[in-house]
N, C-alpha and C positions, 0 to 999 in steps of 0.2 A: 403073508400075502405077496405074491410076486408082482413084478411090474406090469405084466400083461393083464392080470386080473384086476389090478388097481385101475388101469386105463379103461378097461371095460366098464367097471363100476362107475367111474367118473363120467364116462360117456353117456351111460344110461341116465345118471342123475342129471346131467346137463340137458339131455333131450327132454326129460320130464319137466324140468324147470322151464325150458323154452316153450313146451307145449302148454303148460299151465299159464304162463304169461300171455301167450297168444290167445288162449281161450278167454281169459279174463279181459283182455283188450277188446276182443270181438264182442263179448257180452256187454262191456261198458259202452262201446260205440252203438250197439243195437239198442240198448236201453235209452241212451241219450237221444238217438234218433226217434225212438218211440215217444218219449216225453215231449220232444219238440213237436212232433206230429199231433199228439193229443192236445197240446196247448193251442196250436194253430187252428185246429178244428173245434176246439172247445169240447173235447170228448175224453174226459178222464176215464179210468177203468170203471166198468159196470155202469156208466152213465147212460142216459136215454136221450134220443134226439128224434126230430120229426122229419119225415119225408112227405112233403106236400105236393101233390100232383094235380094237374088240371084235367079237364075232359077233352076227348078228341073232338075237333071242330066238326060241326054238322051232325053230331050224334046225340043220343039220349044220355041220361044220367048213368054214371058208372063206367062208361066206355073210356079207356085210356089209349092214347096213340101208341103204336108199337115202339117207335123210337123213344118215347118217354119211358116205356117199360125198360128198355135197354139202358137209359140214363139212370133209372133206379138201381139197376144191377151194378152199374159202374160205381155208384155212390155207396151201395151196400157193402161192396168189398172194402172200400176205405173205412167205413164204420166198423166192420168186423176186425180189421187190422188194428184199430185203436182199442179194441176190447170193449166196445160200447154196443148198445142195442138201439134198433130203429123201430119207429112206429109209422106206418104208412097211413096217410089221411087224404081224403078228398079235399079239394080246395073249399068246398062248401061246408065242411064239418070242422075245419081248423079255425075255430073262433076263440082265439086266445092271444095274449100279448106276445112280445118277443123279448129275449134276453135271459129267460130262465133256463131254456133248453136250446141247444143248437138246432137250427132249422135249415133244411135244404129245400128250396122252393123251385119247382120246375115248371116252365111254361110261360108264355106271354100273357099279357093282361086280358086278351080276348078269350082265352080258354081257362085262365086261372085267376079268380077274383083275389086270391091272396097276393099274387104278384102285383095286381093293380094297386092294392093297399100299400104294399112295400114301396112301389114306385112313388106314390103320392107322399108317403111319410119320410122315406129315406133317400130317394133319388128324385127330388122335385124338378131337377133340370132335364129330365128325360120325358119326352112325349112320344107315344106310340099311336100310329094311325090304326084304329081297330075297326074301321068301316068295312062293310061287306061288299060294297060296290067295286067292280073291277076298275083298275086304273093304276097309273105308275106309282102313286103314293100309298097304295094299299099295303099295310104292314110296315111302313117306313118308320125308322127311328129318327127323331129330332133331338139332338143333344146339344144344348146351348144354341149356337147359330148354325150348326151343321146338320144336314139331312142325309140319311143313309137309306137308299132304296133297295128293294129286293128284286133280283132277277131269278125267278124260281128255277131251281136246279143248276144254276150257274154261279151266282154270287148271292149269298145270304149271310145275315149278321146275327150275332147273339151277344148279349151282355152277360159277363161273368163278374159277380161282385161278392165281396166279403164285407159285411156291414155289422156294426155293433151299436146298439141303442137299447133303451128300456132300463128296467130296474136291475137286471142281471148283467153279466158280462159275456154271455154266450153269443156267438155270432149267428147271423143269417147269411147263408150262401144262396145267391140268386142266379139262376140260369134262365134268362129271359130271351128267347129266340124268336125269329120271324117264322120259323117252321119247327116241327118236332125234331127233325134230324139235327138242327142246330143246337137244340137242348142236349141231345146226346153228345154232340161234339164238345160242348162246354163242360159237361161232366167228365168226359175223357181227358180234356185239357187239364182240368183241375187235378185229376188223379195222376197225370204224368208230370205235372209241373209244380205241385204244391211245395216241394222243397225249395225250388228257386223263388217262388212267390213269397214264401216265409222269409227267405234270405233278403229279398228286395224290400218288402214292406214291413218286416218284423212279424213276430209271432202273434202280436195283438193288433196289427195294423189293418186299416180298412183300405179297400181299393175297388175300382170299377173299371173293367177292361172291356173294350170292344173288339170282338173277334170276327173274322170273316171265314166262312166255310166255302171252299172253292170247289165247284163242279160236283156237288153232292149227288147229282144224277149218275155220275160214273164212279165216284170215290166214296160216297156215303159220308160219314162224319170224320174221316181220317185226315183229310187235308185242311188244316186250320192255320190261319195267319193272324198274328196280332196286328190290329189296325192302329190302335192308340190306347193310351191310358187316359180315360175320360173322367177320372175321379173328381177333379175340381169342377168341371162343367156339369157333371151329373148331380153333384151334391149341392149345387148353388141354385137356389130358387129363382126362377125367372121373374123379372119385375112385372108387376101388374100393369096393364095398359092405363094410361092417364085418363081420368074421367073427363067427359066433355064439359066445358065451362057452362055455368047456369045461363040459360037464355041463348046459348050459342046457336041452337037449331032455329029459334024464332028470328034471331038476327040474320042467319043465313037466308031464310026464306024472304025476309024483308029486303035484303040486299038483292036477291034474285028478282023480286018484283020491281025494285027500283031500276035495275039494269034493263029489265024488259020494257 
């Protein structure tokens, strides 16, 4: 074998080794990323999860807001990437505990009773004004001592949370928005930033983020800002008001009569 042929053979061999190492490296990194994503979402291969959606405000049974449907599509793509399967349920038929299967719950407590239950059990520091009368506090979030009002079409808020509880270890992902468009914004934020969230809070960590959707009338769910990490305030139960002392009302009336 002459020198030229030897160099050609060695070059081909080196190229094959380099290509093989590159393929194995890319495969390893892809599999590692997939495993991390599956663990963060609680979705191992061929597992099942729940997509719980509320009804469209002011409509009858079975009607789902268009933006909530888009949120379901955003989450369905995530679930498919993890190699898992989803079951879509109405909030009124999802009568089961949490922890055994991953759950994605979409909608505020006014339209999704499942969300109301999760807020009461898992985020006791969050209060949502569900009144139907027009006013500045309609749909407002109260988290700890802070209140976040909605300016329809201009400034709207949504809570994005990952919470674990119950007998199992599978998480509940909550997208609780002041309007349906904010629910879609939260689902899209989760799809785009789940790697950073897993890095910041850990693959098994809980969090509750308050997001702000800016000018949804013009930009839809695309312009989203992180307002604050409200995990501590949202998961801390507010102290109950102190009861009135026995006889306090009678003493107050007696004092009023004496002063009169």
